[in-house]
N, C-alpha and C positions, 0 to 999 in steps of 0.2 A: 636483625631483619624480621619484620613482622609479616608473616604469611598466614595469619589467622583469618579463617573464613574463606580461603581460596581452596577450590577442589578440582580434582581431575575426574572426569566422568568417562567410564569405559564406553567406547563406541562413538564418542564425540571428540572432535579435535580441539585442542587448545585447553585453556584453563578458565574456570568460572568462579564467580564470587557468589556466596550464599546471600540471598536477599531476605527470604523469609522461610519459615518452616511450619508445617502442620503435621497431622498424624501420619499420613501416607504420602505426602507431597512436599517437595522442597522447590522453591522458586530460585532459579539461578540466573546470573547475568554473565554473558560472555565478556572476558576482558578485552577482546579484540574489537568486536562490533557493537557491544553494549546491548545486544538483543537478549530479551528475557524469555525463559522457557521453563516448564515444570519438569522435574524428574520424580520418579515414583519409587516406592520401596523396593521394587524388583530391579532397579538400575544399580549397577555397581559404581560407587563413587568413593574417592579417598580424599580426606583432608590432607593438604600438604604438610600441615604442622605435625601430623602423625607419621609421616614417612621418614625413614632413616636409611642410611647406607651402612652396610656391615663393614666393620673394620676387624682386624685380628684381635683387638682388645674388647671392643664394645660396639655400639652403634652410634653414628654421628648424625645428628638431625639435619634435615634439609636446609633449615634456616642457617645453621652454622656453615654448611657448604656454600650457600649463596653468599654469605658474608665473606668467606674466603675467596670466592671468585671475584666479588666486588672489590676487595682489597687488591687482589692481583691485577685486575684490569682498571683500577682507579675509578670505579663506578661506571665504566663503559661496557659495551657489548663484549661478550666472550666469543670464543671459537664456535663456529657453526656446527651444529649436530650433523650436518651433511658432509663434513670434512672427511678426509681419509681415515680409515679405522686406526692405523698406527698413530696418526697425529692426534686423534681424539683421546686415545688411551694415554699417550705421553702427557697431554695437557691435563687430564684428570689426575694422573700420578703426581703432578706438580701441586694440584689443589689438595688432594687427600692421599698422600703417599702410602698410608697404612691401610687402604681399603682392601677388603678380602676379595682377591681376584677369582676365587672359586665360587663365591656366593653372589657377587655383583656382576650381572651380565652386561654385555656391551649395550644392549637396548636400554638398560636402566641408566647408563651413563649418558647416552644420547638424549634421553628424556630430561635428565637434570640440566644439561646444557640448553636444550630447547626451551624448557620452562624458564630458566634464568633469562634468556634473551627475550622471551615473550613478556615476562614481567618487567624487564628493563624498558622495552618499547612502550609499555603502558604506564611507565613512571613509578612503578612500585619498588624499584631497586635504587637505593641511594646509600652512600656512605655518610654516616653522621659527621658533622663538622668537627666534633671532638676527635673522632678517629682519623680524619684527614690531617689534623694538626699533629697528631701523634706520629702518623706515617711520615710527614714532612720532617719532623724532628729527627726520626731515625735515619732518614736519608742524609740529612746534614751531618750527622755524626760519622 
């Protein structure tokens, strides 16, 4: 899963794509409505490629988690982040059973599901054809 150049900006809903950078300003474009706006050096923003989820062993990258969700859902939308808390936690345990329950908050899990669905709706989530064939072969066995 390629999530390069996609960011989350604190205080702004949704996800954004980095369009250009200068010394103190970054121009971003909303994935939802394609509106462009500047963010400045005082804005807190995180690249999705740098975000990971703690496990008991190590940290799992967000792109690996998105891949796991896409495989589970066969490239379709996943469970809504607005679902019941126990339902969301059970779903996430299926995706990443070894996540560290003490260090990964429920709000983090909701964000992961929300971001996955947002990226799916904008066409950024897809299972590679090669992977689809491998999954179909495993099902036939």
